[in-house]
FIPA-583876 format. One record per residue (C-alpha): residue number from 1; residue in one letter; x, y, z. Coordinates in Angstrom, 1 decimal. Layout:
N
seq = NUM; type = A; u = X; v = Y; w = Z
...
end
This chain:
153
seq = 1; type = M; u = 11.1; v = 43.2; w = -28.9
seq = 2; type = V; u = 10.2; v = 40.1; w = -31.0
seq = 3; type = P; u = 12.9; v = 37.9; w = -29.4
seq = 4; type = L; u = 11.7; v = 38.9; w = -25.9
seq = 5; type = R; u = 8.1; v = 37.9; w = -26.9
seq = 6; type = R; u = 9.3; v = 34.5; w = -28.3
seq = 7; type = L; u = 11.3; v = 33.9; w = -25.1
seq = 8; type = L; u = 8.3; v = 34.7; w = -22.9
seq = 9; type = A; u = 6.1; v = 32.5; w = -25.1
seq = 10; type = V; u = 8.5; v = 29.6; w = -24.9
seq = 11; type = A; u = 8.9; v = 30.0; w = -21.1
seq = 12; type = L; u = 5.1; v = 30.1; w = -20.7
seq = 13; type = G; u = 4.7; v = 27.0; w = -22.9
seq = 14; type = V; u = 7.3; v = 25.1; w = -20.8
seq = 15; type = G; u = 5.6; v = 26.2; w = -17.6
seq = 16; type = V; u = 2.2; v = 24.9; w = -18.8
seq = 17; type = L; u = 3.7; v = 21.6; w = -20.0
seq = 18; type = V; u = 5.5; v = 21.1; w = -16.7
seq = 19; type = G; u = 2.5; v = 22.0; w = -14.7
seq = 20; type = C; u = 0.3; v = 19.6; w = -16.6
seq = 21; type = S; u = 2.7; v = 16.7; w = -16.5
seq = 22; type = T; u = 2.0; v = 13.7; w = -14.3
seq = 23; type = R; u = 4.1; v = 13.2; w = -11.2
seq = 24; type = A; u = 7.2; v = 11.0; w = -11.6
seq = 25; type = A; u = 7.2; v = 7.6; w = -10.2
seq = 26; type = R; u = 8.9; v = 7.4; w = -6.8
seq = 27; type = P; u = 12.3; v = 5.8; w = -6.9
seq = 28; type = G; u = 12.8; v = 2.6; w = -4.9
seq = 29; type = T; u = 14.4; v = 2.6; w = -1.6
seq = 30; type = P; u = 18.2; v = 2.4; w = -1.6
seq = 31; type = G; u = 19.3; v = -1.1; w = -2.6
seq = 32; type = E; u = 16.0; v = -2.0; w = -4.2
seq = 33; type = S; u = 16.4; v = -3.0; w = -7.8
seq = 34; type = Q; u = 14.3; v = -1.1; w = -10.4
seq = 35; type = G; u = 14.0; v = -4.2; w = -12.7
seq = 36; type = K; u = 10.9; v = -6.2; w = -13.5
seq = 37; type = A; u = 11.1; v = -8.0; w = -10.2
seq = 38; type = S; u = 11.2; v = -4.9; w = -8.1
seq = 39; type = R; u = 8.3; v = -4.0; w = -5.8
seq = 40; type = T; u = 5.7; v = -1.7; w = -7.3
seq = 41; type = F; u = 5.1; v = 1.6; w = -5.3
seq = 42; type = L; u = 1.4; v = 2.0; w = -4.6
seq = 43; type = G; u = 1.4; v = 5.2; w = -2.6
seq = 44; type = E; u = 2.0; v = 6.8; w = 0.8
seq = 45; type = G; u = -0.2; v = 8.1; w = 3.5
seq = 46; type = V; u = -1.4; v = 7.5; w = 7.0
seq = 47; type = A; u = -2.0; v = 4.0; w = 8.3
seq = 48; type = S; u = -4.0; v = 3.0; w = 11.3
seq = 49; type = Y; u = -4.6; v = -0.4; w = 12.9
seq = 50; type = Y; u = -7.7; v = -2.3; w = 13.9
seq = 51; type = G; u = -8.3; v = -5.4; w = 15.9
seq = 52; type = P; u = -9.7; v = -5.1; w = 19.4
seq = 53; type = G; u = -13.4; v = -5.7; w = 19.2
seq = 54; type = L; u = -13.3; v = -7.2; w = 15.7
seq = 55; type = H; u = -11.4; v = -10.3; w = 16.4
seq = 56; type = G; u = -13.2; v = -13.4; w = 15.1
seq = 57; type = R; u = -15.7; v = -11.4; w = 13.0
seq = 58; type = K; u = -16.0; v = -12.0; w = 9.2
seq = 59; type = T; u = -14.0; v = -9.7; w = 6.9
seq = 60; type = A; u = -15.2; v = -8.5; w = 3.5
seq = 61; type = S; u = -13.3; v = -11.4; w = 2.0
seq = 62; type = G; u = -15.4; v = -13.8; w = 4.1
seq = 63; type = E; u = -12.7; v = -15.1; w = 6.3
seq = 64; type = R; u = -12.6; v = -14.6; w = 10.1
seq = 65; type = F; u = -10.5; v = -11.7; w = 11.3
seq = 66; type = D; u = -7.5; v = -12.6; w = 13.4
seq = 67; type = Q; u = -6.1; v = -9.5; w = 15.0
seq = 68; type = N; u = -2.7; v = -11.2; w = 15.5
seq = 69; type = A; u = -2.3; v = -12.2; w = 11.8
seq = 70; type = L; u = -0.4; v = -10.1; w = 9.3
seq = 71; type = T; u = -3.4; v = -8.8; w = 7.4
seq = 72; type = A; u = -4.8; v = -5.5; w = 6.2
seq = 73; type = A; u = -7.8; v = -3.7; w = 4.8
seq = 74; type = H; u = -7.4; v = -1.7; w = 1.6
seq = 75; type = R; u = -10.0; v = 0.1; w = -0.5
seq = 76; type = T; u = -9.2; v = -1.3; w = -3.9
seq = 77; type = V; u = -6.4; v = -3.9; w = -3.9
seq = 78; type = K; u = -7.7; v = -7.4; w = -4.6
seq = 79; type = F; u = -8.1; v = -9.8; w = -1.8
seq = 80; type = G; u = -5.1; v = -12.1; w = -1.3
seq = 81; type = T; u = -2.6; v = -9.5; w = -2.5
seq = 82; type = C; u = 0.6; v = -9.2; w = -0.5
seq = 83; type = L; u = 1.6; v = -5.6; w = 0.3
seq = 84; type = R; u = 4.8; v = -4.4; w = 2.0
seq = 85; type = V; u = 4.0; v = -1.6; w = 4.4
seq = 86; type = V; u = 7.0; v = 0.6; w = 5.4
seq = 87; type = N; u = 6.8; v = 2.9; w = 8.5
seq = 88; type = M; u = 8.4; v = 6.1; w = 7.2
seq = 89; type = E; u = 9.0; v = 7.3; w = 10.8
seq = 90; type = N; u = 11.2; v = 4.4; w = 12.0
seq = 91; type = G; u = 12.0; v = 2.3; w = 8.8
seq = 92; type = K; u = 10.2; v = -0.8; w = 10.1
seq = 93; type = S; u = 8.4; v = -2.8; w = 7.5
seq = 94; type = V; u = 6.0; v = -5.8; w = 7.3
seq = 95; type = E; u = 4.3; v = -7.8; w = 4.6
seq = 96; type = V; u = 0.6; v = -8.2; w = 5.0
seq = 97; type = R; u = -2.1; v = -9.9; w = 3.0
seq = 98; type = V; u = -5.2; v = -7.9; w = 2.0
seq = 99; type = N; u = -8.4; v = -9.6; w = 3.3
seq = 100; type = D; u = -10.7; v = -6.8; w = 4.1
seq = 101; type = R; u = -12.0; v = -3.4; w = 2.8
seq = 102; type = G; u = -11.2; v = -0.1; w = 4.4
seq = 103; type = P; u = -10.1; v = 2.2; w = 5.8
seq = 104; type = F; u = -13.2; v = 4.2; w = 6.1
seq = 105; type = K; u = -11.5; v = 7.6; w = 6.9
seq = 106; type = A; u = -10.6; v = 9.5; w = 3.8
seq = 107; type = E; u = -7.2; v = 10.6; w = 5.1
seq = 108; type = R; u = -6.0; v = 7.0; w = 5.6
seq = 109; type = I; u = -4.4; v = 4.7; w = 3.0
seq = 110; type = I; u = -4.5; v = 1.3; w = 4.8
seq = 111; type = D; u = -5.7; v = -0.3; w = 8.0
seq = 112; type = V; u = -3.4; v = -3.0; w = 9.3
seq = 113; type = S; u = -4.1; v = -5.7; w = 11.9
seq = 114; type = L; u = -2.8; v = -5.4; w = 15.4
seq = 115; type = G; u = -0.1; v = -8.0; w = 14.7
seq = 116; type = A; u = 1.1; v = -5.9; w = 11.8
seq = 117; type = A; u = 1.0; v = -2.7; w = 13.8
seq = 118; type = R; u = 3.2; v = -4.3; w = 16.4
seq = 119; type = K; u = 5.8; v = -5.2; w = 13.7
seq = 120; type = L; u = 5.6; v = -1.6; w = 12.5
seq = 121; type = E; u = 5.9; v = -0.3; w = 16.1
seq = 122; type = M; u = 2.9; v = 2.0; w = 15.7
seq = 123; type = V; u = 0.6; v = 0.6; w = 18.4
seq = 124; type = E; u = 1.4; v = 3.3; w = 21.0
seq = 125; type = K; u = 0.8; v = 6.2; w = 18.5
seq = 126; type = G; u = -2.1; v = 4.5; w = 16.7
seq = 127; type = L; u = -1.2; v = 6.0; w = 13.4
seq = 128; type = A; u = 1.9; v = 6.1; w = 11.2
seq = 129; type = R; u = 3.0; v = 7.6; w = 7.9
seq = 130; type = V; u = 3.7; v = 4.7; w = 5.6
seq = 131; type = R; u = 4.6; v = 3.8; w = 2.0
seq = 132; type = L; u = 2.9; v = 0.8; w = 0.3
seq = 133; type = Y; u = 4.5; v = -1.5; w = -2.2
seq = 134; type = R; u = 3.4; v = -4.7; w = -3.8
seq = 135; type = C; u = 5.4; v = -7.7; w = -2.6
seq = 136; type = K; u = 7.8; v = -9.4; w = -5.0
seq = 137; type = D; u = 5.4; v = -12.3; w = -5.0
seq = 138; type = E; u = 2.3; v = -10.1; w = -5.5
seq = 139; type = D; u = -0.6; v = -12.5; w = -5.2
seq = 140; type = V; u = -0.5; v = -14.9; w = -2.3
seq = 141; type = S; u = -4.1; v = -16.0; w = -2.6
seq = 142; type = S; u = -3.0; v = -19.3; w = -4.1
seq = 143; type = A; u = -1.5; v = -20.1; w = -0.7
seq = 144; type = F; u = -5.0; v = -20.0; w = 0.7
seq = 145; type = S; u = -6.6; v = -22.2; w = -2.1
seq = 146; type = P; u = -7.8; v = -25.7; w = -1.3
seq = 147; type = P; u = -5.4; v = -28.5; w = -2.2
seq = 148; type = L; u = -5.6; v = -29.8; w = -5.8
seq = 149; type = D; u = -7.2; v = -33.1; w = -4.7
seq = 150; type = A; u = -10.0; v = -31.1; w = -2.8
seq = 151; type = R; u = -11.0; v = -28.9; w = -5.8
seq = 152; type = P; u = -14.1; v = -29.8; w = -7.7
seq = 153; type = G; u = -13.8; v = -30.9; w = -11.3
end
């Protein structure tokens, strides 16, 4: 009777530990290295696109929105960050630069520009299940800084 109790106690303990553990990191896509230079997985969810009606208006970063550029809105990622968006339904991917905040619907993970939506082949459906990764060259904001001779100081 005692060994059965111990076995049950151990099984219960293992079950509690497994249930409380964090979810393992997602493995990279086939052929993607897992070294320091590999892309960082940020999550997966539903993407939508925006553009018509907002073209030319200021984004949260202060720049003008160009619906044909490869840009995106994300809730928390810093402006200028390059993200790789992979459409899980068809395998198409695109690299976008975060320049706005959103999406404002809880079930969505990112809003991409119309130009990015075309590359992902999601315009007709309007939504797509996607995975987000940081680009290998994560921060592209330096590409949008003024030239050295134009900087104050």
